[in-house]
C-alpha positions in Angstrom: -34.8 -86.2 -107.0 -31.4 -85.1 -108.7 -28.3 -86.2 -107.1 -26.0 -83.2 -105.9 -22.6 -83.4 -106.9 -21.4 -81.1 -104.2 -22.6 -80.6 -100.7 -24.7 -77.7 -100.5 -22.9 -74.4 -98.7 -25.5 -73.1 -96.3 -22.7 -70.7 -95.0 -22.2 -69.6 -98.3 -25.8 -69.0 -98.7 -26.2 -67.3 -95.4 -23.5 -64.9 -96.1 -24.8 -63.5 -99.4 -28.4 -63.2 -98.0 -29.4 -59.9 -97.2 -31.4 -58.7 -93.7 -34.9 -59.0 -94.9 -38.1 -57.1 -93.6 -41.3 -59.8 -93.5 -43.9 -57.7 -92.0 -43.5 -56.7 -88.4 -40.4 -59.3 -88.3 -36.8 -58.8 -89.4 -34.5 -61.9 -90.7 -30.9 -61.5 -90.0 -29.2 -64.2 -91.9 -25.8 -63.4 -91.1 -26.3 -64.6 -87.3 -29.3 -66.7 -88.3 -31.9 -64.6 -86.1 -35.8 -63.8 -87.0 -36.4 -61.0 -84.9 -40.2 -59.7 -84.2 -42.0 -57.9 -81.8 -42.2 -60.8 -79.1 -38.8 -61.4 -79.5 -36.7 -63.5 -81.4 -36.2 -67.1 -82.7 -33.0 -68.6 -83.7 -32.9 -70.7 -86.7 -30.3 -73.6 -87.4 -28.3 -73.9 -90.3 -30.9 -76.1 -92.5 -34.0 -74.5 -91.4 -32.6 -71.0 -92.0 -31.3 -72.2 -95.6 -34.8 -73.3 -96.4 -36.2 -70.4 -95.4 -33.7 -68.5 -97.7 -34.6 -70.8 -100.8 -38.3 -70.0 -100.4 -37.8 -66.1 -100.2 -35.5 -66.5 -103.1 -38.3 -68.5 -105.2 -40.8 -66.0 -104.4 -44.6 -66.8 -105.7 -43.3 -69.4 -107.9 -42.8 -71.7 -104.8 -40.3 -74.5 -104.4 -40.5 -78.2 -104.5 -39.7 -80.5 -102.3 -37.0 -82.2 -104.2 -35.7 -78.9 -104.8 -35.5 -77.8 -101.3 -33.6 -81.2 -101.0 -31.3 -80.5 -103.6 -30.5 -77.0 -102.5 -30.2 -77.5 -98.9 -29.0 -80.9 -98.3 -27.9 -82.4 -101.4 -27.6 -86.2 -101.1 -26.6 -86.0 -97.1 -30.1 -86.4 -95.8 -31.8 -89.5 -94.1 -35.0 -89.0 -95.5 -37.2 -86.3 -96.9 -38.9 -86.1 -93.6 -35.9 -83.3 -92.6 -38.0 -81.0 -95.0 -41.3 -81.2 -93.3 -39.1 -80.8 -90.1 -37.5 -77.4 -91.2 -41.0 -76.3 -92.4 -42.5 -76.9 -89.2 -39.8 -75.4 -87.4 -40.0 -72.2 -89.3 -44.0 -71.8 -89.0 -43.1 -72.2 -84.9 -40.5 -69.4 -85.4 -43.2 -67.4 -87.1 -45.9 -68.2 -84.5 -48.3 -69.7 -87.1 -50.6 -71.8 -85.6 -52.0 -75.2 -86.6 -53.6 -74.7 -90.0 -52.6 -71.3 -90.6 -50.5 -70.4 -93.6 -49.9 -66.5 -93.2 -46.2 -67.0 -94.1 -45.7 -70.4 -95.6 -48.4 -71.9 -98.1 -48.1 -75.8 -98.5 -48.5 -76.3 -102.2 -50.3 -79.8 -102.4 -48.2 -82.7 -104.0 -45.6 -80.2 -104.7 -43.8 -77.9 -102.1 -44.1 -74.7 -100.6 -44.5 -71.0 -101.2 -43.4 -68.1 -99.1 -46.6 -65.9 -99.2 -46.1 -63.1 -96.7 -44.8 -59.8 -97.8 -41.0 -58.9 -97.7 -38.2 -56.8 -98.4 -34.5 -56.8 -98.6 -33.2 -54.0 -96.4 -30.6 -51.5 -97.4 -27.1 -51.7 -96.2 -26.6 -50.0 -92.9 -30.7 -49.7 -92.4 -31.2 -49.8 -89.0 -33.6 -52.1 -87.5 -36.9 -49.8 -86.4 -40.3 -50.2 -85.1 -41.7 -53.3 -84.0 -39.0 -55.4 -85.5 -36.4 -53.7 -83.2 -35.1 -56.5 -80.4 -37.2 -56.5 -77.3 -34.8 -56.8 -74.2 -34.9 -60.5 -73.2 -36.0 -61.4 -69.9 -33.1 -61.8 -67.2 -34.6 -65.4 -66.3 -34.7 -66.2 -70.2 -31.0 -66.1 -70.4 -30.4 -69.9 -70.1 -31.1 -70.0 -73.9 -31.1 -66.5 -75.3 -27.9 -65.5 -73.7 -26.2 -68.8 -74.9 -27.1 -67.6 -78.2 -25.5 -64.3 -78.4 -21.8 -65.1 -77.0 -19.7 -65.7 -80.0 -22.0 -63.2 -82.0 -20.8 -60.4 -79.5 -17.6 -61.7 -79.2 -17.1 -61.3 -83.1 -18.7 -58.0 -82.8 -15.8 -56.9 -80.2 -13.4 -58.3 -83.4 -13.9 -55.1 -85.3 -10.9 -53.7 -87.1 -9.4 -50.7 -85.6 -9.3 -49.3 -82.0 -12.7 -46.9 -81.9 -13.3 -45.1 -78.4 -16.7 -45.0 -78.7 -18.6 -47.5 -76.4 -21.2 -49.6 -77.9 -24.1 -51.8 -76.7 -22.9 -55.2 -76.9 -25.6 -58.2 -77.8 -26.0 -60.8 -74.6 -23.2 -63.2 -74.9 -24.1 -66.5 -76.7 -22.2 -69.6 -77.7 -24.1 -71.4 -80.9 -23.4 -74.4 -82.9 -22.1 -76.8 -80.1 -20.7 -79.9 -81.6 -18.7 -82.4 -79.5 -15.7 -83.9 -80.9 -14.7 -86.3 -78.0 -16.7 -88.2 -75.8 -14.3 -91.0 -74.3 -14.3 -91.5 -70.6 -11.8 -89.8 -68.9 -10.2 -86.0 -69.1 -9.5 -84.2 -72.1 -8.0 -80.5 -72.2 -6.0 -78.0 -73.9 -7.4 -78.5 -77.4 -5.3 -76.7 -80.4 -6.7 -76.6 -83.8 -4.2 -77.7 -86.8 -4.3 -75.0 -89.2 -5.5 -75.8 -92.5 -6.5 -79.1 -91.6 -9.6 -81.1 -90.2 -7.7 -82.1 -87.0 -7.5 -80.9 -83.1 -4.6 -82.1 -80.8 -5.3 -82.5 -77.2 -4.0 -83.7 -73.9 -6.0 -86.6 -72.3 -6.0 -88.7 -69.2 -7.8 -91.8 -69.9 -9.4 -93.8 -66.8 -7.1 -96.9 -67.3 -4.0 -94.9 -67.0 -2.6 -92.3 -64.5 -0.5 -90.0 -67.5 -1.5 -87.2 -69.8 -0.9 -88.4 -73.1 -1.6 -86.6 -76.7 -4.5 -87.3 -79.0 -5.6 -85.9 -82.3 -9.5 -85.8 -83.1 -10.9 -85.4 -86.7 -13.4 -82.6 -87.1 -14.9 -84.1 -89.9 -15.9 -87.7 -88.4 -14.6 -87.6 -84.9 -11.9 -90.4 -85.4 -9.1 -90.3 -82.8 -5.6 -91.2 -83.3 -2.6 -91.2 -80.7 0.1 -88.4 -81.2 2.3 -88.9 -78.2 1.5 -92.0 -76.0 4.2 -93.2 -73.9 3.5 -95.0 -70.6 4.7 -93.2 -67.3 5.4 -90.2 -69.2 3.2 -86.9 -69.0 3.0 -85.2 -72.2 0.4 -82.3 -72.3 0.4 -78.3 -73.3 0.1 -79.1 -77.0 0.7 -76.1 -79.4 0.5 -76.2 -83.3 2.8 -74.1 -85.3 1.2 -71.7 -87.6 2.2 -73.7 -90.8 0.1 -77.0 -89.2 3.4 -78.7 -89.7 4.9 -79.0 -85.9 3.6 -79.9 -82.7 5.2 -78.4 -79.5 4.5 -79.9 -76.1 5.8 -80.5 -72.4 7.0 -84.0 -71.6 7.5 -84.7 -67.9 9.4 -87.7 -67.4 10.3 -88.3 -63.9 11.9 -85.3 -62.6 12.9 -84.1 -66.1 10.8 -81.4 -67.9 11.1 -80.3 -71.2 9.7 -78.7 -74.1 9.5 -80.9 -77.3 8.6 -80.5 -80.8 7.7 -83.2 -83.7 5.8 -83.5 -86.7 2.1 -83.2 -86.6 1.9 -86.5 -88.2 3.7 -88.4 -85.7 7.3 -87.6 -85.9 10.2 -88.3 -83.5 10.2 -85.7 -80.7 13.2 -83.5 -80.7 14.0 -81.5 -77.5 14.4 -78.2 -77.8 14.4 -76.6 -74.2 14.3 -77.5 -70.4 11.3 -75.9 -68.1 10.3 -75.9 -64.7 10.7 -79.3 -62.9 7.5 -81.1 -62.3 5.3 -77.9 -63.7 2.6 -78.4 -66.0 2.9 -75.4 -68.1 1.6 -74.8 -71.3 3.6 -73.9 -74.9 2.6 -71.4 -77.1 3.8 -70.7 -81.2 4.3 -66.9 -82.3 2.3 -66.1 -85.0 5.5 -66.3 -87.1 6.4 -69.6 -86.1 10.3 -68.8 -84.9 9.4 -68.6 -81.4 8.0 -70.5 -78.4 6.8 -69.3 -75.1 6.8 -71.7 -72.0 7.6 -71.6 -68.2 11.0 -72.3 -66.7 13.0 -71.3 -63.4 16.5 -70.7 -63.8 18.6 -73.0 -61.9 20.9 -70.1 -60.9 18.0 -68.1 -59.4 18.2 -68.5 -55.7 14.2 -67.8 -55.1 13.5 -70.1 -57.7 10.7 -68.0 -59.7 8.8 -69.4 -62.6 9.1 -66.9 -65.5 7.8 -67.1 -68.9 10.7 -67.7 -71.3 11.0 -67.9 -75.2 13.2 -69.9 -77.2 14.2 -69.8 -80.9 12.7 -72.8 -82.6 15.8 -72.8 -85.1 18.7 -71.7 -83.1 17.4 -72.8 -79.7 18.4 -69.5 -78.1 16.2 -68.4 -75.0 15.6 -65.5 -73.2 13.5 -64.4 -70.2 10.4 -62.4 -71.3 8.8 -61.7 -67.5 10.2 -59.6 -64.7 8.0 -59.2 -62.0 7.3 -60.8 -58.5 4.2 -62.4 -57.5 3.5 -64.0 -54.3 4.2 -67.3 -55.6 6.9 -66.4 -58.2 4.6 -68.4 -61.0 3.8 -67.1 -64.6 2.6 -69.4 -66.7 -0.2 -70.1 -69.7 1.4 -67.9 -72.0 -0.2 -66.8 -75.3 1.0 -64.6 -77.8 -1.4 -61.9 -79.4 -2.0 -62.3 -83.2 0.7 -59.8 -84.2 3.1 -61.3 -82.0 3.8 -58.0 -80.4 2.2 -58.8 -77.0 2.1 -62.0 -74.5 -0.6 -62.6 -72.2 -0.3 -65.1 -69.4 -1.2 -65.8 -65.9 0.4 -64.8 -62.8 -0.4 -66.6 -59.3 -0.8 -69.9 -57.7 -1.6 -72.8 -60.5 -1.7 -75.3 -57.8 -4.2 -76.3 -56.3 -6.7 -74.1 -57.0 -5.3 -72.0 -59.9 -5.8 -68.5 -58.0 -4.5 -66.0 -60.6 -4.6 -62.5 -62.4 -4.3 -62.0 -65.9 -1.2 -60.0 -67.0 0.3 -58.6 -70.6 3.8 -58.0 -71.3 5.0 -56.3 -74.2 7.8 -58.4 -75.8 10.0 -55.8 -77.1 9.8 -53.2 -74.2 9.3 -56.2 -71.5 6.7 -53.7 -70.1 4.2 -55.3 -67.8 0.7 -54.5 -67.2 -2.1 -56.1 -65.1 -5.3 -56.9 -66.8 -7.4 -58.3 -63.7 -7.2 -57.4 -60.0 -9.2 -60.2 -58.3 -7.3 -63.5 -58.1 -9.7 -66.3 -59.3 -9.7 -69.4 -60.6 -8.8 -69.4 -64.4 -9.2 -72.1 -66.7 -7.3 -70.6 -69.5 -7.8 -67.9 -72.3 -7.3 -67.4 -76.0 -7.0 -64.0 -78.2 -10.2 -62.7 -80.2 -8.1 -60.0 -81.8 -5.1 -57.7 -80.9 -7.3 -56.0 -78.3 -9.5 -58.6 -76.7 -9.2 -61.8 -74.7 -11.7 -64.5 -74.0 -11.1 -66.6 -71.0 -12.4 -69.0 -68.4 -13.0 -68.0 -64.6 -14.6 -69.8 -61.9 -18.0 -68.9 -60.8 -19.8 -70.6 -58.1 -17.7 -73.6 -58.5 -18.4 -73.7 -62.5 -15.9 -72.5 -65.0 -17.7 -69.7 -67.1 -16.6 -67.4 -69.8 -15.6 -63.9 -70.0 -14.1 -61.5 -72.8 -11.8 -58.5 -71.9 -10.9 -55.3 -73.9 -7.5 -54.9 -72.8 -7.5 -51.3 -73.5 -9.8 -50.3 -70.8 -10.4 -53.0 -68.7 -14.2 -53.5 -69.9 -15.1 -57.4 -69.1 -18.4 -58.9 -70.0 -19.6 -62.5 -68.9 -21.0 -65.1 -71.0 -23.5 -66.5 -69.0 -24.5 -70.1 -68.7 -21.5 -71.4 -71.0 -19.2 -73.5 -69.0 -16.0 -74.3 -70.4 -12.3 -74.1 -70.2 -9.0 -73.8 -72.3 -10.9 -72.0 -75.2 -9.2 -71.5 -78.7 -10.7 -69.3 -80.9 -10.4 -70.2 -84.7 -10.7 -66.8 -86.7 -10.2 -68.3 -89.9 -13.4 -70.5 -89.1 -15.2 -68.3 -86.8 -15.3 -70.9 -84.2 -14.2 -71.7 -80.7 -12.9 -74.8 -79.2 -13.3 -75.3 -75.8 -13.2 -78.4 -72.8 -16.6 -78.8 -71.3 -17.8 -81.0 -68.3 -19.8 -83.8 -69.8 -23.5 -84.6 -68.3 -23.6 -87.1 -65.5 -26.5 -88.7 -67.5 -27.4 -89.6 -71.2 -30.1 -91.4 -72.7 -29.3 -95.2 -73.5 -31.2 -97.5 -75.8 -30.8 -101.4 -74.9 -31.7 -103.3 -77.8 -33.2 -106.5 -78.0 -29.8 -108.1 -78.9 -28.1 -107.0 -75.7 -26.4 -104.0 -77.3 -26.4 -100.6 -75.6 -26.6 -97.5 -77.8 -26.3 -94.0 -76.3 -28.9 -91.5 -77.8 -28.4 -87.4 -78.0 -25.4 -87.7 -75.6 -24.7 -83.8 -74.5 -22.9 -81.8 -71.8 -26.4 -81.0 -70.1 -28.1 -84.1 -68.0 -30.4 -85.7 -70.1 -32.6 -87.9 -68.4 -36.6 -89.5 -68.3 -36.8 -90.5 -72.0 -39.8 -92.0 -73.7 -40.1 -93.7 -76.9 -42.4 -92.3 -79.7 -45.5 -95.1 -80.8 -43.3 -95.8 -83.8 -39.9 -96.0 -82.0 -38.4 -93.4 -84.2 -38.1 -90.7 -81.8 -37.5 -90.0 -78.3 -38.8 -87.5 -75.7 -36.6 -86.4 -72.7 -35.8 -84.0 -70.3 -32.7 -82.3 -70.9 -30.6 -79.5 -69.0 -28.5 -78.6 -72.1 -29.9 -75.3 -72.0 -29.3 -74.3 -68.7 -32.5 -75.8 -66.8 -34.9 -79.0 -67.4 -36.5 -78.7 -70.7 -38.8 -80.9 -72.9 -36.4 -82.2 -76.1 -37.1 -84.9 -78.8 -34.3 -86.8 -80.8 -34.1 -89.1 -83.7 -33.9 -92.8 -82.1 -31.5 -93.6 -85.3 -30.0 -90.4 -86.5 -28.6 -87.1 -85.0 -31.7 -84.4 -85.5 -32.2 -83.0 -82.0 -34.9 -80.3 -81.1 -36.3 -78.3 -77.9 -39.5 -78.2 -77.9 -40.3 -75.9 -74.8 -39.3 -72.6 -73.1 -40.7 -71.7 -69.7 -38.2 -69.1 -68.5 -36.4 -71.3 -66.0 -39.5 -73.4 -64.7 -38.6 -77.4 -64.6 -40.2 -79.5 -67.5 -40.9 -82.9 -66.4 -42.4 -86.5 -67.3 -42.9 -86.6 -71.3 -45.2 -89.1 -72.6 -46.1 -89.4 -76.3 -49.7 -89.6 -77.8 -50.4 -92.8 -79.2 -51.0 -90.8 -82.7 -47.1 -89.5 -82.1 -48.2 -85.9 -83.0 -47.9 -84.6 -79.3 -46.2 -85.2 -76.2 -48.2 -84.7 -72.9 -45.7 -83.3 -69.8 -46.1 -81.0 -66.6 -44.3 -77.8 -66.0 -43.2 -77.2 -62.1 -43.5 -73.4 -61.5 -44.5 -71.2 -58.2 -48.2 -72.0 -58.6 -47.5 -76.0 -58.5 -47.0 -78.7 -61.0 -49.4 -78.2 -64.0 -50.2 -79.8 -66.9 -49.2 -79.2 -70.2 -49.2 -80.7 -74.1 -47.4 -79.5 -77.3 -48.1 -80.3 -80.6 -45.0 -81.5 -82.5 -45.8 -79.7 -85.6 -46.5 -76.2 -84.4 -44.1 -76.6 -81.4 -46.6 -74.6 -79.2 -47.6 -75.8 -75.7 -51.0 -75.6 -74.4 -51.8 -75.9 -70.7 -54.6 -78.2 -69.8 -56.9 -77.1 -67.0 -57.6 -79.6 -64.5 -58.5 -77.8 -61.3 -56.0 -79.7 -59.2 -53.1 -77.8 -57.3 -50.8 -80.3 -58.6 -50.5 -82.7 -61.6 -47.5 -85.1 -61.9 -46.7 -88.4 -63.5 -49.1 -88.0 -66.7 -49.8 -90.4 -69.1 -52.2 -90.9 -72.1 -54.7 -93.3 -72.1 -53.9 -96.1 -74.5 -56.8 -95.1 -76.7 -55.6 -91.4 -76.9 -59.2 -90.1 -75.5 -57.9 -88.8 -72.5 -54.9 -88.6 -69.9 -54.3 -90.2 -66.4 -52.0 -88.7 -63.6 -51.0 -88.4 -60.0 -52.6 -85.5 -58.5 -53.5 -83.4 -55.4 -57.0 -82.4 -54.8 -55.9 -80.3 -51.6 -56.6 -83.0 -49.3 -54.6 -86.2 -50.2 -52.6 -87.4 -53.3 -54.2 -89.8 -55.5 -55.3 -90.6 -59.0 -57.1 -88.4 -61.5 -58.2 -88.6 -65.1 -59.4 -86.1 -67.5 -59.7 -84.8 -70.9 -60.0 -81.3 -72.6 -63.2 -80.7 -70.8 -63.4 -82.5 -67.5 -61.0 -83.8 -65.0 -61.7 -86.0 -61.7 -59.9 -87.8 -59.0 -60.6 -91.5 -59.0 -59.2 -92.8 -56.2 -56.6 -91.6 -53.1 -53.4 -92.8 -51.7 -52.2 -94.3 -54.8 -49.3 -93.1 -57.2 -47.7 -93.1 -60.6 -50.2 -94.7 -63.3 -48.9 -96.7 -66.0 -51.3 -97.3 -69.0 -50.3 -100.2 -71.0 -51.0 -100.9 -74.8 -53.5 -103.5 -73.9 -55.5 -100.9 -72.2 -54.6 -101.9 -68.3 -53.5 -99.3 -65.8 -51.2 -100.1 -63.0 -50.5 -97.8 -60.1 -48.7 -98.2 -56.6 -49.6 -97.5 -53.2 -46.9 -95.9 -50.5 -45.4 -99.3 -50.0 -44.4 -99.8 -53.7 -46.9 -102.6 -54.1 -48.2 -102.9 -57.7 -51.9 -102.6 -58.3 -53.9 -103.0 -61.5 -56.6 -100.2 -61.6 -60.2 -100.5 -63.0 -61.3 -97.3 -64.4 -65.0 -98.0 -64.5 -65.4 -99.6 -60.9 -62.6 -97.5 -59.6 -61.3 -100.2 -57.8 -57.7 -101.8 -57.2 -56.6 -105.5 -57.5 -53.1 -106.3 -56.0 -50.6 -107.7 -58.7 -47.2 -107.8 -56.8 -45.3 -106.8 -53.5 -41.9 -106.8 -55.1 -41.2 -103.3 -56.9 -38.0 -102.0 -54.7 -37.5 -98.4 -53.6 -41.2 -98.5 -52.7 -41.9 -98.4 -56.0 -39.7 -95.0 -56.3 -37.3 -96.5 -58.8 -37.9 -96.6 -62.6 -40.3 -99.2 -63.6 -42.5 -99.8 -66.3 -44.8 -102.8 -67.5 -45.8 -104.8 -71.0 -47.2 -107.9 -71.9 -47.6 -108.9 -68.3 -43.9 -108.3 -67.7 -42.3 -106.0 -65.1 -39.1 -103.9 -66.0 -37.7 -102.5 -63.0 -34.5 -100.9 -61.7 -32.9 -101.8 -58.2 -29.5 -101.1 -56.4 -28.1 -104.4 -57.1 -26.3 -106.7 -54.5 -25.1 -105.4 -51.5 -25.1 -101.8 -52.9 -23.4 -102.6 -56.0 -24.3 -101.0 -59.3 -27.8 -100.5 -60.3 -29.3 -103.4 -62.3 -32.4 -103.7 -64.8 -34.6 -106.5 -64.1 -37.2 -108.0 -66.3 -39.8 -110.0 -63.9 -42.8 -112.3 -65.4 -46.1 -111.5 -63.4 -47.2 -114.9 -64.6 -44.3 -117.5 -63.8 -42.3 -115.3 -61.2 -39.1 -115.9 -63.0 -36.7 -112.7 -63.2 -33.9 -112.0 -65.6 -31.1 -109.3 -65.0 -31.0 -107.3 -68.3 -28.5 -104.8 -67.5 -26.0 -103.9 -64.8 -24.0 -100.7 -64.8 -24.5 -97.2 -63.3 -28.2 -96.0 -63.7 -30.1 -93.3 -61.6 -32.6 -95.0 -59.6 -35.6 -92.5 -60.8 -39.2 -92.7 -61.1 -40.1 -92.9 -64.9 -36.6 -94.0 -65.9 -37.7 -96.9 -68.4 -39.6 -96.7 -71.8 -40.3 -100.2 -73.4 -40.7 -100.3 -77.3 -43.7 -101.9 -77.8 -42.6 -103.0 -81.3 -38.8 -103.7 -81.1 -38.9 -104.5 -77.3 -36.0 -102.2 -76.9 -35.8 -100.4 -73.2 -34.9 -96.7 -73.2 -33.0 -95.6 -70.0 -30.7 -93.3 -68.4 -27.2 -94.0 -68.0 -24.9 -92.4 -65.5 -21.9 -91.3 -67.2 -18.3 -91.1 -65.4 -17.7 -87.7 -64.8 -15.5 -86.4 -67.8 -14.2 -83.2 -69.7 -15.1 -83.5 -73.4 -13.8 -81.3 -76.3 -16.5 -79.3 -78.2 -16.5 -77.1 -81.1 -19.1 -74.2 -81.3 -19.5 -73.3 -85.2 -21.2 -71.2 -87.5 -19.9 -68.2 -85.5 -20.5 -64.6 -87.5 -20.1 -61.1 -87.3 -23.2 -58.9 -85.9 -24.3 -56.8 -88.7 -23.4 -52.8 -88.5 -26.5 -50.9 -87.9 -28.1 -53.6 -85.6 -26.5 -51.9 -82.6 -26.1 -48.6 -81.8 -23.5 -46.5 -79.9 -24.4 -45.1 -76.3 
């Protein structure tokens, strides 16, 4: 293929593309949605760009090389990305295996889009079967997570219309972690015109706050203000992008300082409330800074919002009202600079506050929310609307608020704090809690490499037969679902959606083309498989009330699992047409590549099962935790997890069944969970779940676009 001189601009392609009617479906390229009679499918950037290229080419079709040039340029790991994008498109259109109703494969060339389609006229309303059906409430873990920022930007229309509009469900899309170091990372602020985000961090090995900056391009981090024993936090970037203001706490001294973003010398501009962790904000003109201070001559020591002139150092008090605690903090200038939103209430220990607004010229104050809640920061969407974070059930969730009429709407299932909206790039910076577990690969040379790190718990990973992919269970969409990720790349894809039912125990077929798993719902735990090309799950009828811990047989001819026949748990096998229970009172079958099958009894003793005679022979008594801890068998070696010496850190141990020798391979924080180990048959690498120290990380939600006019109708 030819080498692209520039990186393809998928966003530009999406912006210039028109809404397109495709049969009963409508493609809305500006929000990346394919909407049809059965709901909507969201397309990621690359998959959407591939579809736009196919639509543009029409009957002539497009070669694979041309698709690579147009969509990826020179930045792709292998030409397999085209196949994956086509598979995702087929799944979005609902094509079954072998069907080519929408996309036709042109052998030894590429692909052709064959379904009838037409560009829609500007302002044309979506009608008929393509109108979006209301999603079931229980599907909101993903569908609500994908309409949030879209809805936010719909709120950002110019003018102050009084007509009430039906808003799409709130969704955040395009999440990209920027930081992942252990510790707390708060208060992200973007450097205008640059590729940097400045933030406050408290590392595990320090007991004070410091300022760092992270590159949005490659994730590299650099210190900005790091002084041992001194707290530096609450950063704010000037509109020019050249200066950084922040709060400096040194002993009992509190000061507002300004320095060059590129590591200049701090200049003290004003004093702030003693030992009070305030936040600073620049006016849009860059000539004023807002912060919290209590005046020495105030007998009540009330903390108020003040402003200080950046150049003269002159200051004045902005807020005047009185709260039960006398604390106003977290000031945020509106885009025009005429208004200042702030929190009024008690910042410590539980942050129970209400949101207020003050007109900077007149000093008139108005209360925007009435119920004191734990508030985790706010940002302006435009001159009339705020996005903020509020505690709900112990977690911080997003809401937006129209200051003209008090209308407020939640961003369901999106946990974050300290939001920072970036109108120039339609992005949102937030702070999110990191998951308590991530996938880790212990390589043969002893190195540990993290895989598919996210802010949702990832666990029960298993390596594909060629070790290029990992199937795992992740709660990143709100509940446990089946995902796959490249073992040596960045591609991550969700395979299943079951409206809130928990997906468990994935296992790859020996041909690497489908995955066996279970779904735990109201009717018990049932067996499913999913084809990786079509992405369509299929229930396997077994006749058992519950089926769990399934595994493919080594030759791929059928499956083996734990099952309950109405009387007792045992081991069952089956295929597409038959199933039966072989033995009872044994659990957790583990087939190996050489055709052996291992099971355990209720005491955790390890047995080898003979499928033909339906007999078992004891192999080892030594599995810890009655066999409920993670374990796997390969080449007459048992890999297992135990709780370590005297309740210390978990250990991963290799035990040779022949010689009886054992060796500790890894020691650290790991969940002692069943099926928590997967052994690479070719490399000997070990995939496991590693518990991560609780952290707050900075995440950027990208690719936010406005909702097209005409897609949503006034009430």
